[in-house]
C-alpha positions in Angstrom: -0.5 -0.1 -0.5 1.3 3.5 -0.5 0.3 5.7 1.5 2.0 9.1 0.1 -1.1 8.3 -2.7 -3.9 7.8 0.0 -2.1 10.9 2.1 -2.1 13.6 -1.1 -6.2 12.2 -1.7 -6.9 12.3 1.4 -5.3 15.6 2.3 -6.8 16.9 -0.5 -10.4 16.0 0.7 -10.3 17.9 3.7 -8.8 20.5 2.0 -11.9 21.0 0.0 -14.4 19.9 2.7 -12.6 23.0 4.6 -13.8 24.6 1.4 -17.7 23.7 2.2 -17.7 25.1 5.9 -16.4 28.1 5.1 -18.5 28.0 2.4 -21.9 27.8 5.2 -19.7 30.1 7.2 -19.4 33.0 5.4 -23.5 32.0 4.0 -24.6 32.0 7.6 -22.7 35.4 8.4 -25.1 37.1 6.3 -28.0 35.7 7.2 -29.8 37.8 8.9 -31.1 35.7 11.8 -27.7 33.8 12.4 -26.0 37.4 13.0 -23.7 36.4 15.5 -24.0 32.7 16.7 -21.7 31.0 18.0 -22.4 28.7 15.6 -20.4 30.4 13.0 -17.2 30.5 14.7 -17.3 27.0 15.5 -17.9 26.7 11.6 -14.8 28.6 10.7 -12.7 27.4 13.8 -13.4 23.7 12.3 -12.5 24.7 8.6 -9.3 26.4 10.0 -8.1 23.4 11.7 -9.2 20.3 8.7 -7.8 23.5 6.2 -4.3 22.6 8.3 -4.8 19.2 8.6 -5.4 18.6 5.0 -1.8 20.4 3.9 -0.7 18.3 6.8 -1.6 15.1 4.6 -0.8 16.6 1.5 2.9 17.6 2.3 2.9 14.0 3.8 1.8 12.9 0.2 4.8 15.3 -2.5 5.5 13.6 -5.1 3.9 12.9 -8.8 1.9 10.0 -8.7 1.8 8.8 -12.6 -2.2 6.3 -11.5 -3.6 5.3 -8.7 -3.9 1.2 -8.0 -7.1 -0.4 -7.2 -6.1 -1.3 -3.8 -5.9 2.8 -2.9 -8.0 3.9 -4.4 -10.7 1.7 -2.7 -8.6 3.2 1.0 -9.6 6.5 -0.3 -13.3 6.1 -0.7 -13.3 4.1 2.4 -11.5 6.2 4.3 -12.3 9.4 2.9 -16.2 8.6 4.5 -15.1 8.3 7.7 -12.3 11.4 7.1 -15.4 13.6 6.4 -17.6 12.1 9.4 -15.5 12.6 11.8 -13.7 16.3 10.2 -18.0 16.7 9.9 -18.5 16.2 13.6 -16.0 19.3 14.7 -18.4 21.9 14.4 -21.9 20.4 16.2 -19.1 20.0 19.1 -17.5 23.4 19.4 -20.5 24.8 18.9 -23.5 25.8 19.7 -25.4 22.4 20.1 -22.5 21.2 22.3 -22.8 17.2 20.9 -20.7 14.5 22.7 -19.3 12.6 20.0 -21.9 9.9 18.7 -24.8 12.4 18.2 -22.4 14.9 16.8 -20.4 11.7 14.6 -24.1 10.6 13.8 -25.7 14.2 12.3 -22.6 14.6 10.7 -23.0 10.8 8.9 -26.3 11.5 8.4 -25.8 15.2 6.7 -23.3 13.1 4.5 -25.5 10.4 2.9 -28.5 12.6 3.1 -30.7 9.8 5.4 -32.5 12.6 6.8 -32.1 10.9 10.5 -31.0 12.9 13.3 -30.6 12.7 17.1 -31.3 16.4 17.6 -35.0 16.7 19.0 -37.8 19.2 19.3 -38.0 18.4 23.5 -36.5 22.2 24.3 -35.8 20.2 27.6 -32.6 18.5 25.8 -30.8 21.6 25.0 -30.0 20.5 21.4 -33.7 21.1 20.4 -34.0 22.8 16.3 -36.9 24.0 16.7 -36.2 27.0 19.6 -32.6 27.3 18.1 -32.4 28.5 14.8 -28.9 28.3 14.1 -28.7 24.8 14.3 -29.1 24.4 11.4 -25.9 25.8 10.2 -24.0 22.7 10.6 -26.6 20.2 8.9 -26.1 22.6 5.8 -22.8 22.5 5.8 -22.6 18.4 5.6 -25.6 18.6 3.6 -23.8 21.0 0.8 -21.1 18.5 1.0 -23.4 15.8 -0.1 -24.9 17.3 -2.5 -22.1 18.1 -4.2 -21.4 14.4 -4.1 -24.6 13.4 -5.7 -23.6 15.9 -8.1 -20.1 14.8 -9.4 -21.3 11.9 -9.6 -23.9 12.6 -12.1 -21.4 14.7 -14.2 -19.2 11.3 -14.2 -21.3 9.0 -15.9 -23.2 11.3 -17.9 
């Protein structure tokens, strides 16, 4: 297994993920409802952490790659889904919902796969309810943005 190939492609994936986080953060800043939300700060902080991690992986994977063997390609796809789920959980843990890791990871993977499932309830006593928390949609919008980008990419490559 060529770990330089894995590092290079996973680093690029992390950099693209950080760009999606930044885009959602910029739109949240422009949103009059979100205003000065802690969720906006968590998106920018997460984007910075993910970007630096991606750059570090890209530096580890420096070198010319002529072709990607099948084994490395499968590893990049599998590890990419896991890695995106992990880094996608950062805004949920750092921001206003203050979720524990299992709940944040579930929300992130649910957003990336667009299943629509959520652990955020509708009971205001839990503190994780979307209905009384208008900024709760910010991290969710980021993961759904990434999922729709993936679907567009797949549909363009097929057709």
